[in-house]
C-alpha positions as CSV (number, residue, x, y, z in Angstrom):
1,M,-11.0,-65.7,-26.5
2,K,-12.6,-62.3,-25.7
3,G,-12.8,-60.4,-22.6
4,N,-10.5,-59.9,-19.7
5,F,-9.4,-61.6,-16.5
6,S,-8.9,-59.3,-13.6
7,T,-7.7,-60.0,-9.9
8,Q,-7.0,-58.1,-6.9
9,D,-4.0,-60.3,-6.0
10,V,-0.6,-58.9,-6.7
11,Y,1.1,-62.1,-6.3
12,L,-1.2,-64.0,-8.8
13,A,-0.8,-60.9,-11.1
14,A,2.9,-61.1,-10.8
15,F,3.0,-64.6,-11.5
16,I,0.8,-64.3,-14.7
17,A,2.7,-61.4,-15.8
18,L,6.1,-63.7,-15.4
19,Q,4.6,-66.5,-17.1
20,T,2.7,-65.0,-20.1
21,N,4.9,-61.7,-20.5
22,F,1.7,-59.6,-20.5
23,N,1.7,-56.4,-18.6
24,P,-1.5,-56.1,-16.7
25,K,-3.7,-52.9,-17.0
26,L,-4.2,-51.2,-13.6
27,E,-7.8,-50.1,-13.0
28,I,-9.4,-48.6,-10.0
29,S,-12.7,-50.3,-8.6
30,G,-13.9,-48.4,-5.6
31,R,-10.9,-48.4,-3.2
32,R,-9.2,-51.4,-4.9
33,V,-6.7,-51.6,-7.7
34,L,-7.4,-54.6,-10.2
35,F,-4.9,-56.0,-12.4
36,T,-6.5,-56.7,-15.7
37,F,-5.1,-59.0,-18.3
38,P,-6.5,-60.0,-21.7
39,S,-8.3,-63.4,-21.6
40,S,-6.1,-66.1,-23.2
41,D,-5.3,-69.8,-22.8
42,D,-2.0,-68.6,-21.4
43,V,-3.3,-66.4,-18.7
44,Y,-5.8,-69.4,-17.6
45,K,-2.9,-71.7,-17.8
46,A,-0.9,-69.7,-15.5
47,C,-3.8,-69.2,-13.2
48,T,-4.1,-72.9,-12.9
49,T,-0.2,-73.4,-12.4
50,Y,-0.2,-70.8,-9.7
51,N,-3.2,-72.3,-7.7
52,Q,-2.0,-76.0,-8.1
53,G,1.7,-75.4,-7.1
54,P,3.6,-74.0,-4.2
55,F,2.9,-70.4,-5.6
56,A,-0.4,-69.5,-3.9
57,E,0.7,-71.2,-0.5
58,Y,3.9,-69.0,-0.6
59,A,1.7,-66.1,-1.3
60,E,-0.7,-66.9,1.5
61,T,2.2,-67.3,4.0
62,V,3.7,-64.0,2.9
63,K,0.5,-62.3,3.5
64,V,-0.2,-64.0,7.0
65,L,3.6,-62.8,8.0
66,R,3.1,-59.2,6.9
67,G,-0.3,-59.2,8.8
68,K,1.6,-60.3,11.9
69,M,4.4,-57.7,11.1
70,Y,2.0,-54.8,10.9
71,A,0.1,-56.1,14.1
72,K,3.5,-56.2,16.0
73,K,4.3,-52.6,14.7
74,E,1.0,-51.4,15.9
75,E,1.6,-53.2,19.2
76,M,4.8,-51.3,19.6
77,K,3.4,-47.9,18.7
78,G,0.7,-48.6,21.6
79,E,3.6,-49.5,24.0
80,R,5.4,-46.2,23.0
81,T,2.3,-44.2,23.6
82,D,1.7,-45.8,27.0
83,T,5.5,-45.1,28.1
84,L,5.1,-41.4,26.9
85,K,1.9,-41.0,28.9
86,T,3.5,-42.4,32.0
87,Q,6.4,-40.2,31.8
88,H,4.3,-37.1,31.9
């Protein structure tokens, strides 16, 4: 197999790296970083396993919780700013 497989998903990249023992090449694409692996049956098998098992669901849950965490931090920043404005 020739070519490469690239993903922006750090969780998928980590899973592929664990399953295949391949270290991804990191490439810049615009403002994003791509994790690039050599195309192989092992890489595509790892992708299939990731997407069919609980791994993708776990990664998506982490992403949702991280988003909520950042939103809460921003909410707290806004409250602190409002408190400072009312104190002066």
